[in-house]
gemmi code that builds the backbone of each chain (N, CA, C; Angstrom):
import gemmi

chains = {
    "A": [
        ("MET", (-28.903, 9.932, -3.992), (-28.132, 9.104, -4.684), (-27.337, 9.822, -5.991)),
        ("SER", (-28.055, 10.837, -6.594), (-27.651, 11.641, -7.929), (-26.362, 12.190, -7.626)),
        ("SER", (-26.053, 12.567, -6.379), (-25.016, 13.618, -6.133), (-23.943, 12.625, -5.919)),
        ("THR", (-24.225, 11.434, -5.170), (-23.332, 10.206, -4.993), (-22.623, 9.783, -6.225)),
        ("PHE", (-23.680, 9.341, -6.992), (-23.477, 8.746, -8.582), (-22.530, 9.629, -9.256)),
        ("ASP", (-22.713, 10.836, -9.037), (-22.085, 11.741, -9.958), (-20.360, 12.024, -9.648)),
        ("THR", (-20.516, 11.819, -8.129), (-19.022, 11.635, -7.489), (-18.428, 10.490, -8.211)),
        ("VAL", (-19.228, 9.515, -7.676), (-18.488, 7.964, -8.114), (-18.285, 7.756, -9.520)),
        ("ALA", (-18.958, 8.256, -10.314), (-18.762, 7.903, -11.766), (-17.413, 8.906, -12.293)),
        ("ASN", (-17.272, 10.198, -11.731), (-16.315, 11.146, -11.899), (-14.847, 10.401, -11.635)),
        ("ILE", (-15.115, 9.840, -10.269), (-14.019, 8.935, -9.793), (-13.343, 8.131, -10.811)),
        ("ILE", (-14.346, 7.043, -10.941), (-13.993, 5.846, -12.108), (-13.725, 6.851, -13.366)),
        ("ALA", (-14.321, 7.519, -13.821), (-13.662, 8.221, -15.226), (-12.275, 8.558, -15.346)),
        ("GLU", (-12.084, 9.452, -13.929), (-10.730, 9.671, -14.004), (-9.670, 8.902, -13.423)),
        ("THR", (-9.733, 7.751, -12.597), (-9.388, 6.600, -12.248), (-8.815, 5.685, -13.409)),
        ("CYS", (-9.929, 5.295, -14.114), (-9.679, 4.017, -14.893), (-9.727, 5.011, -16.509)),
        ("ASP", (-9.641, 6.268, -16.662), (-9.724, 6.557, -18.337), (-10.389, 5.988, -18.762)),
        ("ILE", (-11.932, 6.118, -18.158), (-13.146, 5.659, -19.003), (-13.985, 6.705, -19.340)),
        ("PRO", (-14.348, 6.823, -20.379), (-15.295, 8.052, -20.890), (-16.458, 8.207, -19.773)),
        ("ARG", (-16.775, 9.460, -19.449), (-17.510, 9.409, -18.453), (-19.396, 9.221, -18.787)),
        ("ASP", (-19.328, 9.728, -20.016), (-20.466, 9.495, -20.710), (-21.110, 7.968, -20.828)),
        ("THR", (-20.052, 6.953, -20.940), (-20.117, 5.757, -20.612), (-20.562, 5.184, -19.449)),
        ("ILE", (-20.736, 5.754, -18.359), (-20.658, 5.463, -16.937), (-22.124, 5.715, -16.770)),
        ("THR", (-23.110, 4.508, -16.337), (-24.600, 4.972, -15.808), (-24.638, 4.255, -14.614)),
        ("PRO", (-25.938, 4.514, -13.992), (-26.270, 4.005, -12.643), (-26.405, 2.438, -12.844)),
        ("GLU", (-26.802, 2.236, -14.169), (-26.909, 0.525, -14.156), (-25.450, -0.280, -14.374)),
        ("SER", (-24.390, 0.442, -14.808), (-23.146, -0.265, -14.999), (-22.586, -1.264, -14.068)),
        ("HIS", (-22.142, -1.907, -14.564), (-21.555, -2.964, -13.317), (-20.001, -2.615, -13.671)),
        ("ALA", (-19.386, -2.510, -12.394), (-17.873, -1.865, -12.442), (-17.133, -2.996, -13.109)),
        ("ILE", (-17.683, -4.181, -12.854), (-16.610, -5.272, -13.461), (-16.545, -5.442, -14.780)),
        ("ASP", (-17.969, -6.207, -14.600), (-18.726, -6.709, -16.037), (-18.677, -5.819, -17.209)),
        ("ASP", (-19.352, -4.777, -16.862), (-19.375, -3.778, -18.138), (-18.467, -2.662, -18.308)),
        ("LEU", (-17.848, -2.000, -17.054), (-16.592, -1.322, -17.344), (-15.404, -1.683, -17.348)),
        ("GLY", (-15.052, -2.931, -16.999), (-14.002, -3.608, -17.002), (-12.482, -3.230, -16.261)),
        ("ILE", (-13.312, -2.670, -14.823), (-12.463, -2.653, -13.801), (-11.973, -3.703, -13.136)),
        ("ASP", (-10.602, -3.643, -13.024), (-10.100, -4.940, -12.475), (-10.011, -4.347, -10.844)),
        ("SER", (-9.441, -5.723, -10.036), (-9.300, -5.453, -8.544), (-8.189, -4.441, -8.071)),
        ("LEU", (-7.336, -4.215, -9.044), (-6.331, -3.551, -8.651), (-6.870, -2.072, -8.768)),
        ("ASP", (-7.589, -1.443, -9.842), (-8.251, -0.601, -10.335), (-9.036, -0.092, -9.203)),
        ("PHE", (-9.666, -1.310, -8.827), (-10.893, -0.957, -7.842), (-10.315, -0.366, -6.486)),
        ("LEU", (-8.990, -0.743, -6.268), (-8.390, -0.539, -4.907), (-8.353, 1.356, -5.213)),
        ("ASP", (-7.977, 1.703, -6.297), (-7.538, 3.010, -6.334), (-8.983, 3.802, -6.242)),
        ("ILE", (-10.093, 3.173, -7.016), (-11.310, 3.840, -6.841), (-11.915, 3.684, -5.497)),
        ("ALA", (-11.687, 2.649, -4.662), (-12.085, 2.504, -2.942), (-11.409, 3.489, -2.360)),
        ("PHE", (-10.067, 3.901, -2.698), (-9.304, 4.861, -1.816), (-9.676, 6.145, -2.187)),
        ("ALA", (-10.315, 6.614, -3.415), (-10.990, 7.666, -3.432), (-12.100, 8.103, -2.965)),
        ("ILE", (-12.922, 6.955, -3.015), (-14.350, 6.923, -2.505), (-14.290, 6.954, -0.826)),
        ("ASP", (-13.351, 6.475, -0.621), (-13.155, 6.491, 0.953), (-12.830, 7.850, 1.313)),
        ("LYS", (-12.031, 8.643, 0.934), (-11.506, 9.966, 0.787), (-12.670, 11.030, 0.694)),
        ("ALA", (-13.417, 10.909, -0.712), (-14.117, 11.652, -1.004), (-15.352, 11.678, 0.266)),
        ("PHE", (-15.801, 10.621, 0.648), (-17.122, 10.702, 1.534), (-16.839, 10.198, 2.747)),
        ("GLY", (-15.507, 10.305, 3.571), (-15.103, 10.106, 4.871), (-15.571, 8.693, 5.186)),
        ("ILE", (-15.317, 7.579, 4.246), (-15.874, 6.419, 4.976), (-14.996, 5.411, 4.620)),
        ("LYS", (-15.295, 3.985, 5.088), (-14.465, 2.746, 4.660), (-15.375, 1.840, 3.842)),
        ("LEU", (-15.116, 1.872, 2.599), (-15.846, 0.702, 2.156), (-15.489, -0.570, 2.589)),
        ("PRO", (-16.224, -1.288, 2.962), (-16.032, -2.953, 3.655), (-15.789, -4.015, 2.456)),
        ("LEU", (-14.938, -3.770, 1.623), (-14.389, -4.298, 0.579), (-14.315, -5.853, 0.877)),
        ("GLU", (-13.439, -6.137, 1.773), (-13.023, -7.393, 2.319), (-14.490, -8.306, 2.608)),
        ("GLN", (-15.469, -7.250, 3.552), (-16.634, -8.161, 3.958), (-17.587, -8.505, 2.533)),
        ("TRP", (-17.294, -7.432, 1.600), (-18.278, -7.892, 0.394), (-17.701, -8.940, -0.216)),
        ("THR", (-16.273, -9.276, -0.432), (-15.783, -10.030, -1.258), (-16.065, -11.297, -0.817)),
        ("GLN", (-16.071, -11.439, 0.606), (-16.348, -12.472, 1.181), (-17.659, -13.023, 1.219)),
        ("GLU", (-18.599, -12.222, 1.232), (-20.047, -12.570, 0.918), (-20.417, -13.191, -0.289)),
        ("VAL", (-19.441, -12.257, -1.440), (-19.811, -13.108, -2.947), (-19.050, -14.409, -2.899)),
        ("ASN", (-18.127, -14.551, -2.700), (-17.208, -15.882, -2.668), (-17.961, -16.755, -1.660)),
        ("ASP", (-18.681, -16.625, -0.707), (-19.527, -17.488, 0.041), (-20.871, -17.941, -0.467)),
        ("GLY", (-21.209, -16.954, -1.535), (-22.369, -17.246, -2.233), (-23.679, -16.367, -1.450)),
        ("LYS", (-23.406, -15.641, -0.300), (-24.321, -14.986, 0.299), (-24.627, -13.501, -0.388)),
        ("ALA", (-23.988, -13.214, -1.509), (-24.324, -12.230, -2.163), (-23.933, -12.227, -3.465)),
        ("THR", (-24.415, -11.342, -4.716), (-23.935, -11.404, -5.631), (-22.997, -10.062, -5.897)),
        ("THR", (-22.302, -10.076, -6.987), (-21.476, -9.120, -7.416), (-22.466, -7.653, -7.639)),
        ("GLU", (-23.508, -8.081, -8.182), (-24.443, -6.706, -8.727), (-24.785, -6.279, -7.630)),
        ("GLN", (-24.707, -6.724, -6.130), (-25.569, -6.002, -5.193), (-24.406, -5.143, -4.817)),
        ("TYR", (-23.191, -5.307, -5.264), (-22.077, -4.024, -4.610), (-21.666, -3.428, -5.943)),
        ("PHE", (-21.493, -4.183, -7.070), (-20.574, -3.475, -7.979), (-21.396, -2.884, -8.884)),
        ("VAL", (-22.675, -3.295, -9.026), (-23.539, -2.195, -9.950), (-23.753, -0.748, -9.452)),
        ("LEU", (-23.298, 0.352, -10.263), (-23.209, 1.585, -9.473), (-24.296, 2.038, -8.854)),
        ("LYS", (-25.634, 2.008, -9.168), (-26.619, 2.392, -8.440), (-26.525, 1.789, -6.898)),
        ("ASN", (-26.201, 0.596, -7.139), (-26.145, -0.587, -5.732), (-25.187, 0.083, -4.979)),
        ("LEU", (-23.899, 0.558, -5.550), (-22.745, 0.745, -4.977), (-23.072, 2.037, -3.935)),
        ("CYS", (-23.820, 3.004, -4.962), (-24.116, 4.561, -4.254), (-24.928, 4.186, -2.993)),
        ("ALA", (-25.808, 3.388, -3.217), (-26.633, 3.181, -2.061), (-26.151, 2.520, -0.933)),
        ("ARG", (-24.901, 2.008, -1.138), (-24.371, 1.382, -0.155), (-23.310, 2.410, 0.654)),
        ("ILE", (-22.845, 3.436, -0.471), (-22.119, 4.448, 0.194), (-23.043, 5.830, 0.985)),
        ("ASP", (-24.309, 5.794, 0.558), (-25.361, 6.542, 1.279), (-25.670, 5.879, 2.709)),
        ("GLU", (-25.600, 4.689, 2.586), (-26.086, 4.049, 3.843), (-24.666, 4.264, 4.815)),
        ("LEU", (-23.481, 4.035, 4.205), (-22.507, 4.350, 4.981), (-22.003, 5.647, 5.620)),
        ("VAL", (-22.310, 6.931, 4.983), (-22.194, 7.974, 5.267), (-23.417, 8.240, 6.234)),
        ("ALA", (-24.425, 7.813, 5.940), (-25.884, 7.935, 7.018), (-25.422, 7.254, 8.151)),
        ("ALA", (-24.831, 6.121, 8.220), (-24.357, 5.332, 9.631), (-23.364, 6.111, 10.154)),
        ("LYS", (-22.600, 6.968, 9.665), (-21.358, 7.777, 10.307), (-21.790, 8.644, 10.826)),
        ("SER", (-23.015, 9.410, 10.056), (-23.497, 11.005, 10.763), (-24.540, 10.474, 11.958)),
        ("ALA", (-24.825, 9.256, 11.918), (-25.869, 9.047, 12.817), (-25.181, 8.931, 14.428)),
    ],
    "B": [
        ("MET", (22.259, -3.417, 5.179), (21.573, -4.048, 3.918), (22.283, -5.086, 2.916)),
        ("ARG", (21.584, -5.996, 2.577), (21.772, -6.858, 1.609), (20.926, -6.926, 0.426)),
        ("PRO", (21.183, -6.160, -0.484), (20.069, -5.949, -1.492), (19.845, -7.423, -2.602)),
        ("GLU", (21.229, -7.967, -2.524), (20.964, -9.331, -3.127), (19.957, -10.306, -2.920)),
        ("VAL", (19.605, -10.122, -1.281), (18.637, -11.181, -0.910), (17.545, -10.261, -0.471)),
        ("PHE", (17.228, -8.986, -0.827), (15.951, -7.978, -0.601), (16.099, -7.701, 0.949)),
        ("LYS", (17.173, -7.832, 1.546), (17.131, -7.305, 3.121), (17.339, -5.860, 2.867)),
        ("MET", (16.428, -4.914, 2.856), (16.725, -3.534, 2.540), (16.634, -2.446, 3.924)),
        ("ILE", (16.443, -3.266, 4.896), (16.582, -2.209, 6.122), (17.330, -3.017, 7.193)),
        ("ASP", (18.053, -2.205, 7.539), (19.189, -2.445, 8.709), (18.182, -2.207, 10.131)),
        ("ARG", (17.764, -1.307, 10.130), (17.079, -0.746, 11.452), (15.970, -0.217, 11.724)),
        ("VAL", (14.893, -0.647, 12.217), (13.647, 0.587, 12.468), (14.199, 1.345, 13.727)),
        ("VAL", (14.180, 2.898, 13.376), (14.645, 3.664, 14.332), (13.609, 3.924, 15.186)),
        ("THR", (12.452, 4.399, 14.462), (11.206, 4.649, 15.370), (9.728, 4.152, 14.769)),
        ("ILE", (8.991, 4.273, 15.407), (7.268, 3.945, 15.014), (6.966, 5.219, 15.868)),
        ("ASP", (6.339, 5.749, 15.270), (5.420, 6.935, 16.258), (4.443, 6.343, 17.033)),
        ("PRO", (3.754, 6.793, 18.060), (3.028, 5.876, 18.985), (1.472, 6.012, 18.280)),
        ("SER", (1.432, 7.038, 17.344), (0.000, 6.970, 16.493), (-0.266, 5.862, 15.448)),
        ("LEU", (1.163, 5.294, 15.256), (1.237, 4.203, 13.939), (1.143, 4.845, 12.649)),
        ("ASP", (1.112, 6.287, 12.597), (1.066, 6.889, 11.227), (2.724, 7.129, 10.588)),
        ("THR", (3.572, 6.902, 11.192), (5.053, 7.104, 10.500), (5.945, 6.435, 10.944)),
        ("ILE", (6.834, 6.047, 10.334), (7.760, 5.229, 10.781), (9.169, 5.779, 9.674)),
        ("HIS", (10.199, 5.449, 10.786), (11.937, 5.931, 10.313), (12.719, 4.636, 10.181)),
        ("CYS", (13.379, 4.278, 9.388), (14.184, 3.125, 9.301), (15.468, 3.562, 8.692)),
        ("GLN", (16.422, 2.608, 8.743), (17.794, 3.053, 8.234), (18.273, 1.818, 7.236)),
        ("GLY", (19.126, 1.978, 6.356), (19.556, 0.984, 5.382), (21.147, 1.298, 4.813)),
        ("LEU", (21.793, 1.011, 5.102), (23.346, 1.147, 4.579), (23.485, 0.361, 3.397)),
        ("VAL", (23.757, 1.146, 2.213), (23.947, 0.310, 0.906), (25.460, -0.269, 1.036)),
        ("PRO", (25.655, -1.440, 1.061), (26.929, -1.875, 1.145), (28.028, -1.543, -0.130)),
        ("GLN", (29.176, -1.790, 0.174), (30.157, -1.416, -0.398), (30.335, -2.591, -1.830)),
        ("GLU", (29.991, -3.540, -1.171), (30.032, -4.854, -2.415), (28.624, -5.593, -2.156)),
        ("SER", (28.473, -5.893, -3.239), (27.195, -6.877, -3.533), (27.051, -7.432, -5.107)),
        ("SER", (26.495, -8.878, -5.169), (26.442, -9.255, -6.422), (25.506, -8.255, -7.133)),
        ("ILE", (24.567, -7.214, -6.678), (23.687, -6.497, -7.493), (24.772, -5.581, -8.397)),
        ("PHE", (25.942, -5.217, -7.766), (26.696, -4.231, -8.460), (27.399, -4.959, -9.950)),
        ("GLU", (27.485, -5.980, -9.851), (28.039, -6.815, -10.647), (27.298, -6.515, -12.522)),
        ("GLY", (25.893, -6.083, -12.151), (25.317, -5.704, -13.288), (24.864, -4.662, -13.162)),
        ("HIS", (25.032, -3.571, -12.252), (24.060, -2.554, -11.864), (25.337, -1.493, -11.465)),
        ("PHE", (26.367, -0.892, -12.170), (26.489, -1.358, -13.559), (28.108, -1.719, -13.686)),
        ("PRO", (28.642, -2.663, -14.405), (29.984, -2.787, -14.201), (30.966, -1.743, -14.355)),
        ("GLY", (31.646, -1.856, -13.205), (32.541, -0.497, -13.060), (31.895, 0.588, -12.603)),
        ("HIS", (31.013, 0.298, -12.387), (29.882, 1.941, -12.164), (28.763, 1.745, -11.148)),
        ("PRO", (29.145, 1.094, -9.803), (28.165, 0.705, -9.104), (27.096, 1.612, -8.604)),
        ("ILE", (25.714, 1.406, -8.957), (24.604, 2.298, -8.398), (23.710, 1.312, -7.881)),
        ("MET", (22.922, 2.012, -6.711), (21.738, 1.561, -6.392), (20.765, 1.422, -7.266)),
        ("PRO", (20.157, 0.234, -7.688), (19.172, -0.024, -8.580), (17.871, 1.039, -8.097)),
        ("GLY", (17.229, 1.726, -8.865), (16.036, 2.569, -8.380), (15.031, 1.671, -7.798)),
        ("VAL", (14.762, 0.108, -8.561), (13.574, -0.346, -8.280), (13.907, -1.010, -6.644)),
        ("LEU", (15.270, -0.992, -6.344), (15.386, -1.419, -5.151), (15.217, -0.481, -3.953)),
        ("LEU", (15.637, 1.025, -4.570), (14.805, 1.890, -3.506), (13.932, 1.948, -3.336)),
        ("ILE", (13.150, 1.754, -4.448), (11.484, 1.841, -4.277), (11.174, 0.405, -3.039)),
        ("GLU", (11.878, -0.662, -3.424), (11.467, -2.034, -2.384), (11.856, -1.401, -0.951)),
        ("ALA", (13.157, -0.622, -0.908), (13.546, -0.271, 0.423), (12.356, 0.538, 1.120)),
        ("MET", (11.907, 1.480, 0.420), (10.485, 2.260, 0.871), (9.377, 1.441, 1.380)),
        ("ALA", (9.121, 0.522, 0.402), (8.124, -0.555, 0.433), (8.281, -1.296, 1.926)),
        ("GLN", (9.539, -2.111, 2.177), (9.878, -2.446, 3.092), (9.415, -1.839, 4.457)),
        ("THR", (10.132, -0.444, 4.446), (9.764, 0.713, 5.513), (8.486, 0.574, 5.812)),
        ("THR", (7.538, 0.910, 4.731), (5.986, 0.958, 4.884), (5.516, -0.500, 5.533)),
        ("GLY", (5.929, -1.413, 4.891), (5.695, -3.013, 5.518), (5.702, -3.026, 6.951)),
        ("TRP", (7.020, -2.627, 7.742), (7.196, -2.625, 9.144), (6.102, -1.657, 9.625)),
        ("LEU", (5.509, -1.037, 9.150), (4.671, 0.128, 9.756), (3.295, -0.514, 9.698)),
        ("VAL", (2.979, -0.992, 8.885), (1.716, -1.921, 8.726), (1.795, -3.113, 9.570)),
        ("LEU", (2.741, -3.714, 9.626), (2.778, -4.818, 10.427), (2.529, -4.741, 12.133)),
        ("ALA", (3.285, -3.257, 12.511), (2.966, -2.666, 13.712), (1.428, -2.534, 13.683)),
        ("ARG", (0.875, -1.939, 12.667), (-0.578, -1.464, 12.661), (-1.481, -2.534, 13.233)),
        ("ASN", (-1.321, -3.742, 12.634), (-2.017, -4.829, 12.726), (-1.467, -6.034, 13.593)),
        ("ARG", (-0.187, -5.545, 14.163), (0.121, -6.325, 15.284), (0.680, -7.647, 14.649)),
        ("PHE", (1.187, -7.507, 13.389), (1.626, -9.019, 12.627), (0.548, -9.957, 12.294)),
        ("GLU", (-0.779, -9.568, 12.380), (-2.144, -10.329, 12.128), (-2.013, -10.688, 10.553)),
        ("ARG", (-1.538, -9.446, 9.790), (-1.541, -9.960, 8.222), (-0.699, -9.087, 7.564)),
        ("MET", (-0.371, -9.671, 6.549), (0.972, -9.147, 5.862), (0.682, -8.229, 4.610)),
        ("PRO", (1.436, -6.927, 4.809), (1.083, -5.961, 3.385), (1.986, -6.792, 2.067)),
        ("PHE", (1.143, -6.743, 1.074), (2.008, -7.204, -0.353), (1.922, -5.998, -0.830)),
        ("LEU", (3.195, -5.528, -1.619), (3.191, -4.079, -2.424), (1.998, -4.279, -3.912)),
        ("ALA", (1.133, -3.419, -3.971), (0.414, -3.523, -5.329), (0.434, -2.467, -6.248)),
        ("SER", (0.859, -1.365, -5.860), (0.999, -0.232, -6.839), (2.151, 0.777, -6.454)),
        ("VAL", (2.932, 1.459, -7.370), (3.820, 2.466, -7.345), (3.610, 3.504, -8.102)),
        ("LYS", (3.249, 4.534, -7.594), (2.801, 5.921, -8.090), (3.967, 7.134, -7.918)),
        ("GLU", (4.001, 8.073, -8.827), (4.646, 9.084, -8.549), (6.102, 8.970, -8.112)),
        ("ALA", (6.687, 7.949, -8.424), (8.177, 7.564, -7.977), (8.860, 8.474, -8.664)),
        ("LYS", (9.761, 9.136, -7.528), (10.872, 9.850, -8.219), (12.293, 9.339, -7.707)),
        ("LEU", (13.123, 9.129, -8.455), (14.575, 8.790, -7.874), (15.300, 10.018, -8.413)),
        ("ARG", (15.848, 10.743, -7.455), (16.296, 12.292, -7.941), (17.885, 12.169, -8.007)),
        ("THR", (18.550, 11.187, -7.482), (19.839, 11.494, -7.727), (20.661, 9.831, -7.689)),
        ("PHE", (21.828, 9.553, -8.258), (22.333, 8.293, -7.824), (22.462, 8.095, -6.424)),
        ("VAL", (22.353, 6.684, -5.938), (22.679, 6.322, -4.732), (23.660, 5.442, -5.046)),
        ("LEU", (25.267, 5.552, -4.236), (26.363, 5.009, -4.443), (26.302, 4.123, -3.040)),
        ("PRO", (27.287, 2.794, -3.232), (27.718, 2.009, -2.183), (28.208, 3.042, -1.182)),
        ("GLY", (27.890, 2.571, 0.262), (28.167, 3.546, 1.326), (27.588, 4.111, 2.136)),
        ("ALA", (26.226, 4.728, 1.056), (25.001, 5.491, 1.395), (24.466, 4.911, 2.642)),
        ("ASN", (24.344, 5.787, 3.578), (23.597, 5.372, 4.712), (22.163, 6.045, 4.522)),
        ("LEU", (20.978, 5.287, 4.347), (19.814, 5.850, 4.015), (18.522, 6.180, 5.184)),
        ("ASP", (18.304, 7.068, 5.027), (17.276, 7.095, 6.069), (15.593, 6.784, 5.249)),
        ("LEU", (15.168, 6.272, 5.626), (13.498, 5.870, 4.920), (12.389, 6.312, 5.873)),
        ("TYR", (11.583, 6.733, 5.180), (10.426, 7.108, 6.046), (9.104, 7.010, 5.274)),
        ("SER", (8.138, 6.838, 6.054), (6.803, 6.102, 5.557), (5.671, 6.902, 6.298)),
        ("ARG", (4.587, 7.428, 5.744), (3.403, 8.047, 6.350), (2.218, 7.269, 5.832)),
        ("ILE", (1.393, 6.789, 6.724), (0.415, 6.048, 6.280), (-0.606, 7.273, 5.542)),
        ("GLU", (-1.021, 7.256, 4.516), (-2.169, 8.024, 3.875), (-3.746, 7.817, 4.149)),
        ("HIS", (-3.735, 6.455, 4.278), (-5.327, 5.801, 4.485), (-5.046, 4.386, 4.575)),
        ("GLU", (-5.997, 4.042, 5.503), (-5.921, 2.483, 5.658), (-7.683, 2.143, 5.128)),
        ("GLY", (-7.990, 1.250, 4.264), (-8.871, 0.894, 3.905), (-9.128, -0.386, 4.286)),
        ("SER", (-10.277, -1.196, 3.679), (-10.596, -2.705, 4.199), (-9.783, -3.416, 3.307)),
        ("GLY", (-8.936, -3.783, 3.824), (-7.786, -4.845, 3.209), (-6.763, -4.353, 2.281)),
        ("TYR", (-6.800, -2.949, 2.123), (-5.470, -2.157, 1.733), (-4.941, -0.710, 2.642)),
        ("VAL", (-3.465, -0.592, 2.041), (-3.038, 0.682, 2.642), (-2.407, 1.451, 1.739)),
        ("VAL", (-2.498, 2.925, 1.873), (-1.874, 4.031, 0.967), (-0.899, 4.376, 1.771)),
        ("ALA", (0.318, 4.666, 1.183), (1.212, 5.584, 1.801), (2.236, 6.567, 1.042)),
        ("LYS", (2.690, 7.562, 1.746), (3.629, 8.362, 1.059), (5.138, 7.978, 1.653)),
        ("THR", (6.085, 7.623, 0.924), (7.306, 7.192, 1.623), (8.285, 8.129, 0.677)),
        ("GLU", (9.464, 8.061, 1.661), (10.460, 8.680, 0.667), (11.954, 8.402, 1.247)),
        ("ALA", (12.928, 8.489, 0.800), (14.404, 8.179, 1.455), (15.015, 9.563, 1.399)),
        ("LYS", (16.044, 9.571, 2.379), (16.751, 10.735, 2.573), (18.330, 10.347, 2.768)),
        ("LEU", (19.327, 11.125, 2.118), (20.650, 11.065, 2.178), (21.321, 12.254, 2.974)),
        ("ASP", (22.025, 12.287, 4.088), (22.293, 13.611, 4.472), (21.198, 14.482, 4.897)),
        ("GLY", (19.822, 14.105, 5.069), (18.721, 14.840, 5.050), (18.174, 15.658, 3.848)),
        ("LYS", (18.644, 15.089, 2.703), (18.469, 15.776, 1.711), (17.500, 14.599, 0.846)),
        ("GLN", (16.219, 14.677, 0.509), (15.415, 13.709, -0.288), (16.118, 13.082, -1.503)),
        ("ILE", (16.354, 11.911, -1.606), (16.964, 11.692, -2.677), (15.925, 10.629, -3.706)),
        ("CYS", (14.689, 10.091, -2.885), (13.758, 9.400, -3.842), (12.271, 9.403, -3.101)),
        ("SER", (11.401, 9.322, -3.737), (9.948, 9.229, -3.184), (9.058, 8.614, -3.819)),
        ("ALA", (8.176, 7.931, -3.416), (6.624, 7.482, -3.792), (5.805, 7.317, -3.167)),
        ("ASP", (4.506, 7.205, -4.030), (3.228, 6.858, -3.334), (2.907, 5.245, -3.488)),
        ("LEU", (2.776, 4.627, -2.454), (2.704, 3.023, -2.627), (1.480, 2.715, -2.135)),
        ("SER", (0.814, 1.684, -2.786), (-0.318, 1.115, -1.903), (0.207, -0.590, -1.851)),
        ("PHE", (-0.605, -0.980, -0.938), (-0.675, -2.383, -0.427), (-1.973, -2.928, -0.406)),
        ("ARG", (-1.902, -4.441, -0.555), (-3.090, -5.417, -0.053), (-2.603, -5.636, 1.032)),
        ("VAL", (-3.500, -5.907, 2.189), (-3.069, -6.326, 3.360), (-3.828, -7.631, 3.525)),
        ("LEU", (-3.270, -8.780, 3.642), (-3.775, -10.101, 3.305), (-3.627, -11.165, 4.382)),
        ("PRO", (-4.115, -11.957, 4.680), (-3.872, -13.319, 5.651), (-2.303, -13.660, 5.592)),
        ("TRP", (-1.810, -14.226, 6.268), (-0.522, -14.507, 6.036), (-0.510, -15.936, 5.006)),
        ("PRO", (0.378, -16.366, 4.264), (0.326, -17.259, 3.345), (0.792, -18.425, 4.439)),
        ("GLU", (0.077, -19.856, 3.709), (0.534, -20.902, 4.774), (2.045, -20.971, 4.507)),
        ("GLY", (2.518, -21.583, 6.097), (3.860, -22.227, 5.791), (4.709, -21.123, 6.874)),
        ("LYS", (6.126, -21.340, 6.499), (6.982, -20.360, 7.500), (7.064, -18.881, 7.548)),
        ("MET", (6.306, -17.982, 6.266), (6.599, -17.002, 6.088), (6.570, -15.863, 7.336)),
        ("LYS", (5.264, -15.925, 8.258), (5.371, -15.221, 9.273), (6.282, -15.435, 10.652)),
        ("ALA", (6.885, -16.749, 10.630), (7.723, -16.961, 11.499), (9.192, -16.362, 10.930)),
        ("VAL", (9.336, -16.372, 9.744), (10.718, -15.820, 9.307), (10.678, -14.279, 9.346)),
        ("VAL", (9.366, -13.776, 8.933), (9.290, -12.018, 9.182), (9.561, -11.600, 10.641)),
        ("LEU", (8.922, -12.587, 11.606), (9.119, -12.120, 12.914), (10.736, -12.363, 13.367)),
        ("LYS", (11.323, -12.998, 12.888), (12.574, -13.292, 13.099), (13.538, -12.103, 12.306)),
        ("VAL", (13.171, -11.686, 11.233), (13.901, -10.220, 10.649), (13.462, -9.183, 11.393)),
        ("ALA", (12.336, -9.269, 12.014), (11.799, -8.050, 12.726), (12.750, -7.921, 14.040)),
        ("GLU", (13.197, -9.078, 14.612), (14.364, -8.782, 15.617), (15.684, -8.591, 15.209)),
        ("HIS", (15.864, -8.909, 13.863), (17.241, -8.344, 13.159), (17.322, -7.014, 13.418)),
        ("VAL", (16.091, -6.569, 13.041), (15.869, -5.205, 12.366), (15.716, -3.961, 13.823)),
        ("SER", (15.631, -4.578, 15.028), (15.453, -4.053, 16.176), (13.858, -3.484, 15.915)),
        ("PHE", (13.167, -4.099, 15.355), (11.642, -3.991, 15.239), (10.824, -3.851, 16.841)),
        ("PRO", (10.243, -3.001, 17.494), (9.678, -3.095, 18.567), (8.728, -4.183, 18.883)),
        ("LEU", (9.176, -5.559, 18.817), (8.301, -6.587, 18.967), (7.528, -6.450, 20.129)),
        ("ALA", (7.856, -6.098, 21.553), (7.207, -5.802, 22.660), (6.208, -4.992, 22.666)),
        ("ASP", (6.407, -4.022, 21.872), (5.134, -3.002, 21.599), (3.986, -3.443, 20.624)),
        ("TYR", (4.590, -4.136, 19.695), (3.618, -3.906, 18.314), (3.610, -5.409, 17.735)),
        ("ALA", (3.569, -6.555, 18.756), (3.466, -7.826, 18.336), (2.855, -8.536, 19.447)),
        ("ASP", (2.077, -9.586, 19.440), (1.354, -10.292, 20.571), (2.252, -11.481, 20.727)),
        ("ALA", (2.408, -11.652, 21.852), (3.206, -13.007, 21.991), (2.700, -14.314, 21.485)),
    ],
}
model = gemmi.Model(1)
for chain_id, residues in chains.items():
    chain = gemmi.Chain(chain_id)
    for i, (resn, *xyz) in enumerate(residues, 1):
        res = gemmi.Residue()
        res.name, res.seqid = resn, gemmi.SeqId(i, " ")
        for name, pos in zip(("N", "CA", "C"), xyz):
            atom = gemmi.Atom()
            atom.name, atom.element = name, gemmi.Element(name[0])
            atom.pos, atom.b_iso = gemmi.Position(*pos), 0.0
            res.add_atom(atom)
        chain.add_residue(res)
    model.add_chain(chain)
structure = gemmi.Structure()
structure.add_model(model)
structure.setup_entities()
């Protein structure tokens, strides 16, 4: 997870001009880092490319809107990185 | 092309079978109300409308990819370069290549050429969303016929 986190944090820092040292595994991308949905598209694009995956953003958004999941499950960075690791593992399985 | 009503594409020329690239054409009209203000006595195609033309080109490709199930909406414009003045009568060749299709969004590289020479380019991204309520999808399908979009190949009956 640590290398995944480093990659994701670097992407966020570069994409959103956020100081890298303020981004931690506990950071909530929306609530703590103030990333909006348009910036998150850029981040998703960079993550998709970096890891060769397709973040299921629409599914996640739907689950949050339906009350089946919380934003913390997907947008706290340690959780986001865990999802990325799962997607990478599923792809290579 | 009728830029005053945002009809920027005259014809879909080709969509490659892999649905990665598209080529469209648009003829900048000799006269348009756009030129009354841009600029008086010195008509030049506005750069924002050239970007719109590249966006619409990409839009047709995205519609082909999802068989008109969802509608692309322009979300960001990056690295836009407007290299030369585009004058009335210019017959533009517009190209787009999908760089990435994610979950609910698309990123594309686009360009326009005049007589084979690139005159503008941009990296565009789009949100791809369900059609809005109302007649929008029907109108877009009608426009598709007018621009020779290959509906038989890329739209469900």
